[in-house]
C-alpha positions in Angstrom: 98.6 87.3 120.5 101.0 87.8 117.7 102.5 91.2 117.1 100.9 90.9 113.7 97.4 89.5 114.4 96.3 86.6 112.3 92.7 87.3 111.3 90.4 84.8 109.6 87.5 86.1 107.5 84.6 83.6 106.9 82.5 85.2 104.2 81.2 85.3 100.7 83.1 86.6 97.7 82.9 89.8 95.6 84.8 89.4 92.3 85.0 93.2 91.9 86.9 93.4 95.2 84.8 95.9 97.1 82.8 93.8 99.6 82.8 90.4 101.2 86.0 88.3 101.7 88.0 90.6 99.4 87.1 93.7 101.3 87.8 91.9 104.6 91.3 91.0 103.5 92.1 94.5 102.4 90.8 95.9 105.7 92.8 93.5 107.8 96.0 94.3 105.9 95.4 98.1 106.0 95.1 98.0 109.8 98.2 95.8 110.4 96.9 92.3 110.4 97.6 89.1 108.4 94.4 88.1 106.6 93.1 84.6 105.9 89.9 83.6 104.1 87.4 80.8 104.2 84.7 81.0 101.5 81.0 80.4 102.4 79.6 81.4 99.1 80.7 82.3 95.6 78.8 85.4 94.5 78.6 86.7 91.0 78.2 90.4 91.7 79.6 93.8 90.8 79.1 97.4 91.9 75.6 97.4 90.3 74.2 94.3 92.1 74.2 90.6 92.7 73.6 88.2 89.7 73.8 84.8 91.3 75.1 82.9 94.3 76.8 79.5 94.4 77.0 77.8 97.8 79.6 75.0 98.2 78.6 72.0 100.3 78.6 72.5 104.1 81.2 69.7 104.4 83.6 71.6 102.2 83.1 74.7 104.4 84.1 72.5 107.4 87.2 71.2 105.6 88.3 74.8 104.9 87.8 75.8 108.5 89.7 72.8 109.8 92.5 73.3 107.3 93.2 76.7 108.7 92.8 76.0 112.5 94.8 72.8 112.3 97.8 74.8 111.1 97.5 78.4 112.2 96.9 80.1 115.5 94.0 82.4 114.9 93.9 85.7 116.9 90.5 87.0 115.5 87.6 85.8 113.4 85.3 87.9 111.3 82.0 86.2 110.3 80.2 87.6 107.2 77.7 86.0 104.8 76.6 82.6 106.2 73.6 82.0 103.8 71.8 79.1 105.4 71.2 77.0 108.5 73.7 74.2 107.6 76.5 76.7 107.1 75.7 78.5 110.3 75.7 75.2 112.2 79.1 74.3 110.8 80.6 77.6 111.8 79.0 77.5 115.2 80.4 74.0 115.9 83.8 74.9 114.6 83.9 78.1 116.8 83.0 76.1 119.9 85.8 73.6 119.3 88.4 76.3 118.5 87.5 78.5 121.4 87.6 75.6 123.9 90.9 74.1 122.6 93.0 77.2 121.8 95.4 78.5 124.5 93.9 82.0 123.9 90.4 82.0 122.3 90.2 84.2 119.2 88.2 87.4 119.2 85.0 86.8 117.1 83.1 89.6 115.3 79.8 88.8 113.5 78.6 91.0 110.7 75.0 89.6 110.3 74.4 89.8 106.5 70.6 89.5 106.6 69.1 92.4 104.7 70.0 93.6 101.2 70.5 97.2 100.3 67.0 97.1 98.6 65.5 96.1 102.0 64.8 92.4 100.9 65.5 89.7 103.5 68.5 87.5 102.5 67.8 84.6 104.9 64.8 82.5 105.6 63.2 82.5 109.0 65.1 79.4 110.2 68.4 81.0 109.2 67.5 84.2 111.0 66.8 82.2 114.2 70.2 80.5 113.8 72.0 83.9 113.4 70.3 85.1 116.7 71.7 82.0 118.4 75.1 82.6 116.9 75.2 86.1 118.4 75.6 84.5 121.8 78.8 82.9 120.7 80.6 86.0 119.5 82.3 89.0 121.2 80.8 91.7 118.9 77.8 92.0 116.6 77.9 94.7 113.9 74.3 95.0 112.4 73.1 97.9 110.3 69.7 99.3 111.4 67.6 97.0 109.2 69.6 93.9 110.4 69.3 95.1 114.0 65.5 95.3 113.6 65.5 91.7 112.4 67.6 90.5 115.3 65.3 92.0 117.9 62.2 91.3 115.7 61.0 94.9 115.6 60.4 97.5 112.9 63.6 99.4 111.9 64.5 102.3 114.2 63.9 105.8 112.7 65.8 107.8 115.4 69.2 107.4 117.1 67.7 107.0 120.6 65.3 104.2 119.3 68.3 102.5 117.7 70.2 102.6 120.9 67.3 101.0 122.7 67.2 98.2 120.1 70.9 97.7 120.5 70.6 97.4 124.3 67.8 94.8 123.9 70.0 92.8 121.5 73.0 93.0 123.9 70.8 91.9 126.8 69.2 89.0 124.9 72.6 87.7 123.5 74.9 88.6 126.3 77.3 90.2 123.8 78.4 93.7 122.7 76.8 95.5 119.8 78.4 97.9 117.4 75.5 100.2 116.5 75.8 101.9 113.1 73.9 105.1 112.2 74.6 105.1 108.5 71.0 104.2 107.6 69.6 107.2 109.5 68.3 109.9 107.2 69.9 113.4 106.9 73.2 114.9 105.9 74.5 115.9 109.2 76.3 113.7 111.8 76.7 110.0 111.3 77.0 108.4 114.8 78.1 105.0 115.7 78.3 103.4 119.2 79.5 100.5 121.2 76.5 99.3 123.2 76.4 96.9 126.1 73.5 96.2 128.6 74.8 99.0 130.8 76.9 101.4 128.7 77.0 103.3 125.5 80.2 104.7 123.9 79.2 107.0 121.1 81.5 108.1 118.3 80.2 111.1 116.3 81.4 111.6 112.8 80.6 113.5 109.6 78.5 111.9 106.9 80.5 111.5 103.7 78.4 112.3 100.6 79.6 109.7 98.2 78.3 106.8 96.1 81.4 104.7 97.0 79.8 102.8 99.8 80.0 99.2 98.6 81.4 97.0 101.3 81.4 99.5 104.2 79.8 97.0 106.6 82.2 94.2 105.7 85.2 96.6 106.0 84.2 98.0 109.4 83.6 94.6 111.0 86.9 93.2 109.8 88.7 96.4 110.9 87.2 96.0 114.4 88.3 92.3 114.6 91.8 93.3 113.6 92.1 96.2 116.0 90.7 94.1 118.9 93.3 91.4 118.1 96.0 94.1 118.4 94.8 94.8 121.9 92.4 97.7 121.7 89.1 97.5 123.7 85.9 98.0 121.7 85.5 101.8 122.3 89.1 102.5 121.3 88.8 100.1 118.3 85.7 102.0 117.1 87.4 105.4 117.5 90.3 104.2 115.2 88.2 102.2 112.8 85.7 105.1 112.2 88.6 107.5 111.5 90.0 105.0 109.0 86.7 104.2 107.3 85.7 107.9 107.0 89.0 108.5 105.0 88.3 105.3 103.0 84.9 106.7 102.0 86.4 110.1 101.1 89.0 108.6 98.8 86.8 105.9 97.2 85.9 107.9 94.2 89.5 108.2 93.1 89.6 104.5 92.5 87.2 104.8 89.6 85.9 101.3 89.9 82.5 100.3 88.5 79.4 102.1 87.4 77.3 101.6 90.5 78.1 101.9 94.2 81.8 101.8 94.0 84.2 100.5 96.7 86.0 102.5 99.4 89.7 102.9 99.3 91.0 100.6 102.0 94.6 101.6 101.5 94.1 105.4 101.5 96.4 105.9 104.5 99.2 103.9 102.9 98.8 105.1 99.3 100.7 108.3 99.7 103.8 106.2 100.4 103.3 103.8 97.5 105.4 105.6 94.9 107.7 104.2 92.2 110.6 106.2 93.7 109.7 105.6 97.4 109.8 109.4 97.9 106.9 111.0 99.5 107.8 114.5 98.4 108.5 113.4 94.8 105.1 111.7 94.8 103.3 114.9 95.9 105.3 117.0 93.3 104.2 114.6 90.6 100.6 114.6 91.8 100.5 118.4 91.6 101.8 118.5 88.0 98.5 120.1 86.9 98.8 122.9 89.5 102.4 123.6 88.5 101.4 123.8 84.9 98.6 126.2 85.8 101.1 128.4 87.7 103.4 128.6 84.7 100.5 129.4 82.4 98.7 132.0 84.7 98.6 135.6 83.4 100.7 137.0 86.2 103.6 134.7 85.7 103.5 135.0 81.9 103.3 138.8 81.9 106.0 139.1 84.6 108.2 136.9 82.4 107.6 138.9 79.2 107.7 142.3 80.9 104.1 143.4 80.1 102.7 143.0 83.6 100.9 146.1 84.8 102.9 148.0 87.5 99.9 148.7 89.7 99.0 145.0 89.7 102.6 144.2 90.5 102.7 146.6 93.5 99.4 145.2 94.8 100.9 141.7 94.6 103.9 142.9 96.6 101.6 144.4 99.2 99.8 141.1 99.6 103.2 139.4 99.9 104.2 141.7 102.7 101.1 140.7 104.7 101.7 137.0 103.9 105.3 137.0 104.9 104.5 138.5 108.4 102.2 135.5 109.0 104.5 133.1 107.3 107.3 134.1 109.7 105.1 133.2 112.7 104.4 129.8 111.2 108.1 129.1 110.5 108.8 130.0 114.1 106.1 127.6 115.2 107.8 124.9 113.1 111.0 125.6 114.9 109.3 125.2 118.2 107.8 121.8 117.2 110.9 120.5 115.4 112.3 117.2 116.8 116.0 118.0 116.2 118.2 121.0 116.8 119.2 121.1 113.2 115.6 121.4 112.1 114.9 124.0 114.8 117.7 126.2 113.5 116.6 125.8 109.9 113.0 126.9 110.5 114.1 129.7 113.0 116.5 131.1 110.3 113.6 131.0 107.8 111.4 132.9 110.2 113.9 135.7 110.7 114.4 135.9 106.9 110.7 136.2 106.3 110.5 139.1 108.8 113.4 140.8 107.1 111.9 140.5 103.7 108.5 141.7 104.9 110.1 144.8 106.4 112.0 145.4 103.1 108.8 145.1 101.1 107.1 147.7 103.4 110.0 150.1 103.0 110.3 149.8 99.2 106.7 149.3 98.0 104.2 149.6 100.8 105.7 152.5 102.8 103.7 153.4 105.9 100.4 152.3 104.5 98.7 149.4 106.2 98.1 146.4 104.0 94.5 145.0 103.7 94.8 141.3 103.1 92.7 140.0 100.2 90.4 137.0 100.6 92.9 134.9 98.7 95.7 135.9 101.1 93.6 135.3 104.2 92.5 131.9 102.9 96.1 130.8 102.4 97.2 132.1 105.8 94.2 130.5 107.4 95.1 127.1 105.9 98.6 127.3 107.2 97.5 128.2 110.7 95.0 125.3 110.6 97.9 122.9 109.9 100.1 124.3 112.7 99.0 121.9 115.5 101.3 119.1 114.4 104.9 119.3 113.2 104.7 116.9 110.2 101.5 118.4 108.9 102.8 122.0 109.3 106.1 121.5 107.5 104.2 119.7 104.6 102.0 122.9 104.4 105.0 125.2 104.4 107.1 123.3 101.8 105.3 124.5 98.6 106.3 128.2 99.3 109.9 127.0 99.1 109.7 124.5 96.4 107.3 126.1 93.9 109.0 129.5 94.1 112.4 127.9 93.4 110.8 126.0 90.5 109.1 129.0 89.0 112.1 131.2 89.7 114.4 129.1 87.6 112.3 129.7 84.5 111.7 133.4 85.2 115.4 134.0 85.7 116.0 132.5 82.3 113.8 135.2 80.7 115.8 138.1 82.2 117.9 140.5 80.1 119.3 144.0 80.6 116.3 145.8 79.0 113.6 143.7 80.6 111.0 145.8 82.3 111.4 143.8 85.5 115.1 143.1 85.1 115.9 144.3 88.6 113.2 141.9 90.0 113.9 138.8 88.0 117.5 139.1 89.0 116.5 138.0 92.5 115.3 134.7 91.2 117.6 131.6 91.2 119.6 132.7 94.2 121.8 129.6 95.0 121.3 130.0 98.7 117.5 129.9 98.4 117.7 126.9 96.0 119.7 125.1 98.7 117.2 126.1 101.4 114.4 124.7 99.3 116.3 121.5 98.9 116.9 121.3 102.7 113.2 121.9 103.4 112.3 119.1 101.0 114.6 116.8 102.8 113.2 117.7 106.2 109.6 117.0 105.0 110.6 113.7 103.4 112.1 112.7 106.7 108.9 113.7 108.6 106.7 111.7 106.2 108.9 108.7 106.6 108.5 108.6 110.3 104.8 109.8 110.5 102.0 107.4 111.4 99.7 106.6 108.5 96.9 108.9 109.7 99.4 111.8 110.0 100.9 111.0 106.6 97.4 111.3 105.1 97.0 114.7 106.7 100.4 115.8 105.3 99.1 115.0 101.8 96.1 117.2 102.3 98.2 120.0 103.8 100.8 120.0 100.9 98.2 119.7 98.2 96.1 122.5 99.6 99.1 124.8 99.9 99.9 124.1 96.3 96.3 125.1 95.3 96.6 128.3 97.5 99.9 129.1 95.8 98.2 129.0 92.4 95.4 131.2 93.7 97.9 133.7 95.0 99.6 134.0 91.6 96.2 134.4 89.9 94.8 137.0 92.3 96.5 140.2 90.9 94.9 139.8 87.5 91.6 138.3 88.8 90.0 141.6 90.0 90.9 140.9 93.7 92.7 144.2 94.3 93.1 146.2 97.4 93.4 150.0 97.1 96.5 150.9 95.2 99.7 151.3 97.2 102.3 153.6 95.7 105.8 152.3 96.2 108.1 154.6 98.2 111.2 153.5 96.2 111.9 152.0 92.8 112.1 148.3 92.1 115.8 148.7 91.6 116.0 150.0 95.2 114.2 147.0 96.4 116.7 144.8 94.5 119.6 146.6 96.2 118.0 146.2 99.6 117.5 142.5 99.0 121.0 142.0 97.7 122.5 143.8 100.8 120.4 141.9 103.3 122.1 139.3 105.5 119.4 136.8 104.4 120.2 134.4 101.6 116.6 134.0 100.7 114.6 136.5 98.5 111.3 135.5 100.1 109.3 138.5 98.7 109.5 137.0 95.2 107.9 133.8 96.3 104.3 134.7 95.7 
């Protein structure tokens, strides 16, 4: 097979792009294949429903198929809407010729489009019989539960064990493998799928995504399976990967804002984070979080700190929370150092970990004293998010970056408000430290490099990690004036003493001002 598998979709069309041939081509491209398409039916439909279907002559379908196979080596075929017996017979005959004459027979996946979402049968009885025969010519069949019931001539299964039984009977009758899909089962819990043969069941559990963007999921999954099989994965491994991809596509579908009915999934959700005008992952995330950054600038804590009217007790509570945060942040920076792929990055994160500990100790000496700090729910939520991202280097550094970058950004504006008689003159003076600005820039470069080399699935997790950290940063800034206070902690020294301590520290980074 080619390094880039050549995958042919034989299916009907969807002019809104969410299902049929158009969805197949997107799925094939998203999972690394080169997509080709042969049209079985021209369908006038949108996200609200089908209006009419125009079926070209069977002879024209045969000409399309021959035009492709006479010129291109096909690594996989996905069969979708076949509509009628004449079309099914054309496809069956063409498959037999191609599979007998090609040096390596293409993988064939059949998505038996037989039952509408409404439950109505889409094929007449003779066409249903022809589809059952076609099952014996393919490598994988991907029916939903109503279609599976038609193929085994039984009532639709209501439970997962009953569905597995029907899939086994279809596998036995056709001699092929069945991808059993649990999406039509009722309930809001797990949404299982399985690869079923006559003697084995490989189950893949997954969460049910509550969304109306479900148009074309069956088309997308079947073409994804064909592409992954053509890349060399066996059916269980292909389902593991395809289900992960499709779950993400369902979760991101609403952001497309396409149509007024059941909208499409986002086939390119894993690639989209890299699709920026500048080509910069970090610049794209910074731009995507513009609303969060504006909210930070507008929040009461930042505004009153800037104009000098911030309540001192609220300020001291904020510093106590920061002391707790920095202790945990230091551990996570050390974790990043352990996971870093280069010595340069190891040293950078290790230096940051030491700095965070120094600043946490300085905060305790100057504002918290010997009192223990009780972390607020806001602080615990932020720290918990960072720990949850600490299993993988790229995801962790994406989660750590906002603490650098947002502080440097906010600090630039706060420092511009400073003057000799400002109520927080001694504190605002710590902002804009050139060494910290440089460190923030270096952290951004490291994360950009990590995003560039990360696989698509990891890059998608980096997006979530960065965006959630930005949201937690906003919550941290909002917490002091939102009634989320711990018992008041009296500072043991003045703010000016804290400034002197920070200035004399060997660390170039005034971390304590970062939240």
